[in-house]
Steps between C-alpha positions, in 0.01 A plus 500: 500500500303261286271228630704223335772432760576146382525576124866394495428151630461207260146371453586145620681503841578125468680427172445160342871414498648511851870554543666174388802569718282504819644217723186489714192497279170597660276233648280368216208444737520768770158420641552126558492393864777240466738715297536750787499864410797732535380599847501139617848441359623808682349381829660156457838659427473725806405202712795305371736786574354523850547128559864510379575793728344327800687179423828677460457707817379199697790279390754768580340568837488130589863453403595807702321370807654155463849653459448720806386203708796294384739783579362531851518124554859485374597800709377339823654166411862384473535597131762756399383861480562499121212257454258729683626798307449318170143406591429857607643646177302247292187593695563867430537434128176296500326782691610740226364253247166506677486879482592505133246226425228700666589801285481297177867428438441128499796395284746681722318362806539148368870540448549666835311209663731253329802705603383518861452125507845447355653720770312303766614168345858623483486602864364157591809341347717670768320311774 
């Protein structure tokens, strides 16, 4: 074993011509405070993902609670049973949207929330 372990490496680890096909070139001023380093961008992205998950889960949960309350009110009132069932089904779909939103499936959660609201609105038309 010789003492020159890195003899196969090029002498300049940073070539003068970066890859021209690189869609995300490196930050020209990595030390600037207002440019934000890669670590700061990563923290901002994680915070944004966290906020979107909370918003999706919160909206789905709020719609599920509202649908459940409406189903209980319609069940105790003089409305047909189909109305209460529609509200309960819409609330269940919105509850599923809340679970998916909390797990990061925010697009599916959005569409399930819309679908749950449509089921509740359709059920309200039978009243």
